[in-house]
C-alpha positions as CSV (number, residue, x, y, z in Angstrom):
1,M,27.4,9.1,27.6
2,G,30.8,9.7,25.8
3,K,31.9,12.4,24.8
4,R,32.3,13.2,21.1
5,T,35.3,15.6,20.5
6,N,35.1,15.7,16.6
7,T,32.8,15.9,13.9
8,A,31.9,14.2,10.7
9,V,34.2,15.5,7.3
10,W,33.7,15.2,3.9
11,M,35.3,12.4,2.1
12,E,35.4,13.3,-1.2
13,K,36.8,10.4,-3.3
14,Q,34.1,7.9,-1.2
15,Q,32.0,10.4,-1.2
16,R,30.4,10.5,1.8
17,W,30.7,11.9,5.7
18,Q,32.7,10.0,7.9
19,I,33.5,11.0,11.9
20,K,35.8,8.1,14.0
21,V,35.4,8.0,17.6
22,Q,36.6,6.0,20.2
23,K,34.9,3.7,22.8
24,N,36.7,1.5,25.3
25,G,39.7,1.0,23.7
26,E,37.2,-0.2,20.1
27,R,37.8,2.3,17.6
28,R,34.5,2.7,15.1
29,A,33.9,5.0,11.7
30,F,30.1,6.1,11.0
31,T,29.6,7.6,7.9
32,S,26.9,9.3,5.7
33,A,26.2,9.4,2.4
34,T,23.5,12.0,2.1
35,P,25.3,15.4,1.3
36,G,25.3,18.9,2.9
37,R,25.3,19.5,6.4
38,T,22.4,17.0,7.0
39,G,24.6,13.9,6.2
40,Q,27.5,15.4,8.5
41,R,24.6,15.5,11.6
42,E,23.4,12.1,10.9
43,A,27.2,10.8,10.7
44,N,27.6,12.5,13.9
45,R,24.1,11.1,15.7
46,K,25.2,7.5,14.5
47,A,28.7,8.1,16.6
48,D,27.0,9.7,19.4
49,A,24.2,7.1,19.7
50,W,27.2,4.8,19.6
51,L,28.7,6.4,22.5
52,D,26.0,6.6,24.5
53,D,26.2,4.7,27.5
54,G,22.2,3.7,27.6
55,I,22.7,1.3,24.6
56,A,22.6,-1.9,26.1
57,N,25.3,-4.7,24.7
58,T,22.3,-6.6,24.4
59,R,22.7,-10.4,23.4
60,V,19.2,-10.4,22.5
61,L,18.1,-12.4,19.3
62,V,16.8,-11.0,16.6
63,K,13.8,-13.2,16.5
64,A,12.9,-12.1,19.7
65,A,13.3,-8.4,19.3
66,Y,11.1,-8.7,16.1
67,A,8.7,-10.5,18.0
68,D,8.2,-7.5,20.5
69,W,8.0,-5.1,17.3
70,L,5.3,-7.3,15.5
71,V,3.2,-7.0,18.8
72,D,3.5,-3.2,18.5
73,L,2.6,-3.2,15.0
74,Q,-0.5,-5.5,15.5
75,M,-1.7,-2.8,18.0
76,T,-0.8,0.2,16.0
77,T,-1.9,-0.9,12.4
78,S,-4.4,-3.0,10.7
79,C,-3.6,-6.9,9.9
80,S,-3.8,-5.8,6.2
81,N,-0.9,-3.7,7.5
82,W,1.5,-6.0,9.7
83,E,0.3,-9.0,8.4
84,P,1.7,-9.2,4.7
85,L,4.6,-7.7,6.6
86,D,4.9,-10.7,8.7
87,C,4.7,-13.3,5.7
88,R,7.6,-11.4,4.4
89,W,9.7,-11.4,7.6
90,R,9.3,-15.6,7.9
91,K,10.0,-16.2,4.7
92,W,13.0,-13.9,4.1
93,V,14.5,-12.9,7.4
94,I,13.9,-15.2,10.2
95,P,15.0,-18.2,8.8
96,Y,18.1,-16.4,7.9
97,I,19.1,-13.7,10.5
98,G,16.5,-14.7,13.4
99,N,19.2,-16.5,15.3
100,R,21.7,-13.5,14.8
101,K,22.3,-11.2,18.1
102,L,21.0,-7.7,17.9
103,D,24.8,-6.3,18.7
104,D,26.3,-8.6,15.9
105,L,23.9,-7.3,13.2
106,T,25.4,-5.4,10.9
107,E,23.7,-3.6,7.1
108,Q,25.1,-6.3,5.1
109,H,23.2,-8.9,6.7
110,L,19.8,-7.2,5.9
111,Q,20.9,-6.5,2.9
112,N,21.8,-10.2,2.1
113,C,18.2,-10.7,3.1
114,V,16.7,-8.7,0.2
115,N,19.3,-10.1,-2.1
116,R,18.2,-13.8,-1.8
117,A,14.5,-12.3,-2.4
118,Y,15.9,-10.7,-5.5
119,A,17.3,-13.3,-6.6
120,V,14.1,-15.3,-7.1
121,G,12.7,-12.9,-8.7
122,R,10.7,-11.0,-6.6
123,S,9.3,-7.7,-7.6
124,K,10.5,-4.1,-7.2
125,K,7.6,-3.2,-5.0
126,Y,7.8,-6.4,-2.7
127,L,11.5,-5.5,-2.5
128,T,10.7,-2.1,-1.4
129,S,8.7,-3.0,1.0
130,L,11.0,-5.1,2.8
131,C,13.7,-2.7,2.7
132,S,11.6,-0.3,4.4
133,E,10.5,-2.6,6.9
134,L,14.3,-3.3,7.4
135,R,14.4,0.4,7.9
136,A,11.7,0.8,10.2
137,F,12.7,-2.3,12.5
138,C,16.4,-0.3,12.9
139,K,14.6,2.6,13.9
140,W,12.2,0.6,16.2
141,L,15.6,-0.9,17.9
142,R,17.4,2.6,18.2
143,L,14.6,4.0,20.1
144,G,14.1,1.3,22.3
145,R,18.0,2.1,22.8
146,R,18.7,-1.7,21.7
147,S,20.8,-1.2,18.6
148,T,22.6,1.9,16.9
149,L,22.8,0.3,13.4
150,F,21.0,2.9,10.9
151,P,21.2,1.1,7.5
152,E,21.5,4.0,5.1
153,A,22.7,2.0,2.6
154,L,20.2,-0.9,2.4
155,H,18.9,-0.7,-1.2
156,V,16.7,-2.5,-3.5
157,P,19.0,-4.3,-6.5
158,K,18.9,-2.1,-9.9
159,G,17.8,-5.1,-11.9
160,A,14.7,-5.4,-9.8
161,R,11.6,-5.0,-12.2
162,S,8.2,-4.0,-11.5
163,K,5.4,-6.6,-11.9
164,E,2.7,-5.2,-14.6
165,K,-0.9,-5.1,-13.2
166,E,-3.3,-7.2,-15.2
167,I,-6.4,-5.3,-16.0
168,L,-9.3,-5.0,-17.6
169,Q,-8.5,-4.2,-21.6
170,P,-11.6,-2.4,-23.3
171,D,-13.3,-5.4,-24.7
172,A,-13.0,-6.8,-21.6
173,M,-14.9,-3.8,-20.0
174,R,-17.6,-4.0,-22.7
175,V,-18.1,-7.5,-21.7
176,L,-19.0,-6.5,-17.9
177,F,-21.3,-3.8,-18.7
178,A,-23.1,-6.6,-21.4
179,E,-23.1,-9.3,-19.5
180,D,-25.2,-10.1,-16.1
181,S,-25.2,-13.8,-16.1
182,S,-22.8,-16.5,-14.3
183,T,-22.9,-20.1,-13.3
184,W,-23.4,-21.3,-9.7
185,R,-22.8,-25.3,-9.5
186,G,-22.9,-25.8,-13.3
187,K,-26.7,-23.5,-13.6
188,P,-26.5,-20.4,-15.3
189,I,-27.6,-17.6,-12.5
190,T,-27.8,-13.6,-12.6
191,D,-24.2,-12.3,-11.0
192,P,-25.4,-10.8,-7.6
193,F,-22.5,-8.9,-7.6
194,I,-22.7,-7.6,-11.3
195,N,-23.1,-4.3,-10.1
196,A,-20.1,-4.2,-7.5
197,Y,-17.7,-5.3,-10.5
198,R,-19.0,-2.2,-12.7
199,F,-19.1,0.1,-10.1
200,S,-15.2,-0.7,-8.5
201,A,-14.5,-0.7,-12.2
202,V,-15.5,3.2,-12.6
203,T,-14.8,4.2,-9.2
204,G,-11.3,2.3,-8.1
205,L,-12.7,2.1,-5.0
206,R,-11.1,-0.9,-3.1
207,P,-12.6,-4.1,-2.1
208,G,-12.9,-3.6,1.4
209,E,-14.6,-0.3,0.5
210,M,-17.2,-1.6,-1.8
211,I,-17.8,-4.1,1.5
212,G,-18.2,-1.1,3.8
213,L,-20.3,1.1,1.4
214,R,-23.5,2.2,3.1
215,W,-26.1,3.9,0.9
216,S,-25.9,6.9,3.7
217,D,-22.6,7.3,2.1
218,I,-24.7,9.0,-0.3
219,K,-25.7,12.3,-0.5
220,G,-27.1,13.5,-3.9
221,H,-24.8,12.7,-6.7
222,T,-21.9,12.6,-4.0
223,L,-20.0,9.4,-2.5
224,R,-18.2,9.8,0.5
225,V,-15.7,6.7,1.5
226,C,-16.3,6.2,5.3
227,R,-15.0,2.9,5.9
228,S,-13.6,-0.2,4.8
229,I,-13.8,-3.9,5.8
230,N,-11.0,-5.8,6.3
231,L,-10.0,-9.7,5.4
232,R,-11.3,-10.2,8.9
233,G,-14.5,-8.7,8.7
234,E,-13.5,-5.8,10.9
235,E,-14.7,-2.6,10.1
236,T,-11.4,-0.4,9.9
237,Q,-10.8,3.7,8.3
238,G,-9.0,2.2,5.2
239,K,-6.0,1.7,4.3
240,N,-4.4,5.0,4.9
241,Q,-5.3,8.7,6.2
242,N,-6.0,9.2,2.5
243,A,-8.7,6.4,1.9
244,L,-11.1,8.8,3.6
245,R,-12.2,10.6,0.6
246,S,-15.3,11.8,-1.5
247,F,-16.4,12.5,-4.9
248,V,-18.9,13.3,-7.4
249,L,-20.3,10.4,-9.3
250,T,-20.3,10.1,-13.1
251,P,-23.7,9.2,-14.8
252,T,-22.1,5.7,-15.4
253,A,-21.5,5.4,-11.4
254,W,-25.1,6.9,-10.7
255,A,-26.9,4.6,-13.0
256,I,-25.5,1.5,-11.5
257,L,-26.1,2.2,-8.2
258,A,-29.7,2.9,-9.5
259,D,-30.2,-0.7,-10.6
260,Q,-28.7,-1.3,-7.4
261,R,-30.9,0.2,-5.6
262,K,-33.9,-1.9,-7.1
263,L,-32.1,-5.0,-5.5
264,T,-30.9,-4.1,-2.6
265,G,-34.0,-2.5,-1.5
266,D,-34.1,-1.1,2.2
267,Q,-30.7,-2.8,3.1
268,E,-28.1,-0.8,4.6
269,S,-25.5,-2.0,2.5
270,V,-24.8,-1.1,-1.2
271,F,-24.2,-4.5,-2.5
272,C,-24.6,-6.9,0.4
273,I,-21.6,-8.7,0.0
274,P,-20.6,-10.8,2.8
275,T,-17.3,-11.1,2.6
276,E,-14.3,-10.3,0.3
277,K,-13.6,-14.1,-0.2
278,C,-17.1,-14.6,-1.4
279,Y,-16.4,-11.5,-3.9
280,R,-13.4,-13.0,-4.9
281,N,-14.8,-16.1,-5.5
282,S,-18.1,-15.3,-7.4
283,W,-15.8,-12.8,-9.6
284,K,-14.1,-15.9,-11.1
285,R,-16.9,-17.7,-11.6
286,Y,-17.9,-14.9,-13.8
287,C,-14.7,-14.6,-15.6
288,A,-14.9,-18.5,-16.2
289,A,-18.3,-18.1,-17.5
290,H,-17.6,-15.5,-20.4
291,G,-14.0,-16.2,-21.0
292,L,-12.3,-13.2,-19.2
293,T,-8.6,-13.8,-18.2
294,Y,-9.1,-13.6,-14.0
295,I,-7.5,-10.5,-12.8
296,P,-8.1,-10.1,-9.1
297,P,-11.0,-7.9,-8.1
298,Y,-8.3,-5.3,-6.7
299,N,-7.4,-5.2,-10.1
300,L,-10.6,-3.5,-11.6
301,R,-9.2,-0.8,-9.1
302,H,-6.2,-0.4,-11.4
303,T,-8.2,-0.8,-14.2
304,F,-9.7,2.3,-13.2
305,V,-6.9,4.5,-12.7
306,S,-5.6,3.1,-16.4
307,L,-8.7,4.5,-17.8
308,A,-8.8,7.7,-15.9
309,K,-4.3,8.2,-17.1
310,T,-5.4,10.8,-19.6
311,M,-6.6,12.8,-16.6
312,P,-4.4,14.6,-14.4
313,E,-2.2,12.8,-11.9
314,G,-3.1,14.5,-8.8
315,T,-7.3,14.6,-9.5
316,V,-6.9,10.4,-10.5
317,K,-5.0,10.3,-7.0
318,S,-7.7,12.4,-4.9
319,L,-10.6,9.9,-6.4
320,V,-8.6,6.5,-5.5
321,G,-7.1,7.8,-2.1
322,H,-3.6,7.7,-2.8
323,S,-2.4,11.5,-2.4
324,R,-0.8,12.0,0.8
325,Q,-1.1,16.3,0.7
326,M,-5.0,14.9,0.2
327,D,-6.8,17.0,2.9
328,T,-9.9,14.8,4.1
329,F,-12.0,17.7,4.7
330,G,-11.3,19.6,2.1
331,V,-13.1,17.9,-0.6
332,Y,-16.2,19.9,0.3
333,A,-14.1,23.1,-0.8
334,H,-14.2,21.4,-3.8
335,L,-18.0,21.2,-4.4
336,V,-17.8,24.8,-3.8
337,N,-16.1,25.7,-6.7
338,G,-17.3,22.9,-8.9
339,E,-14.0,21.4,-9.4
340,E,-15.4,17.6,-8.2
341,Q,-18.1,17.8,-11.0
342,R,-15.6,19.0,-13.9
343,T,-13.9,15.6,-13.2
344,A,-16.6,13.6,-13.2
345,D,-17.8,14.8,-16.2
346,Q,-14.2,14.4,-17.8
347,L,-14.4,11.3,-16.4
348,E,-17.3,10.4,-17.7
349,G,-16.3,11.4,-21.3
350,V,-13.4,8.6,-20.9
351,L,-15.9,5.8,-19.6
352,K,-18.1,6.3,-22.9
353,K,-15.0,6.0,-24.8
354,V,-14.0,3.0,-23.6
355,L,-17.4,1.5,-23.6
356,S,-18.4,2.2,-27.3
357,P,-17.6,-0.6,-29.9
358,G,-15.0,-0.5,-31.5
359,V,-12.8,0.4,-28.9
360,Q,-9.1,-1.6,-28.4
């Protein structure tokens, strides 16, 4: 490793830390916009990484390195995580920089990928995911000593807009709780998943969690979310570490389960949904039969969050498995102090108000 004899200095005009170093006759500058000593250390680390003789001056193509990274992701994450990533990269990254060599890759090349997606109207959430993936790829390269690229300034363009999620409005919610019928090949039937739609809208469970729900997951009036079934029919621990959770059911949710119990009898699965595709198609037919604007089944979860928005944000996050700080096993402490029951009572009040006639 080449020895660095200087340290990064703060450039007041540029509002960033900068350090210049030289190796084999080549002089380069490394910067960090992070304020404080953290930014200084960050700039120094970049310089040290470049000076490190262990970094290969690789001529490997980006697409080849990506293929290796994808294999790692497939071994360490679920398909619900890596498949959307692969779709984004095949559309916005590989066609443009796939044939570029790693040692020629710059942060501007990565930013151009994001900018192209922005130019055709991709949502802020989509672009944020793409930026995160590009940063993660560069981190993987650095850990493997394949590159020193550190894209600190990679960003989502300021004009990017969030895509509003469509949800069931109060009048549509009342239809959902009043009508059990649907159609199959043009003939009227009782929708086999009517209780699943309703339960999702009043609990915020994900489609995969609905499919994976078993009667053994319900103890008294408490539901434990223990698993999820992905698009491939594989059982997983859920989307993230916070997906495993438990909460007290509201009377409305409990009534739905009581009705469902009469239909499923002794079967292990609560809603007996074979696949997510089957669930989605059945929901489409239900919406068409009752003149409802179709929204993806996942948006029934967003409907729940919207209904519960008058409750404390932390409470709602724990119900839907979003809070990163949530202790999965800590939910049992709430059973002792009554917090979960108070949450259920508060949520029931919200549901009764929405499902009452005259609410818009």
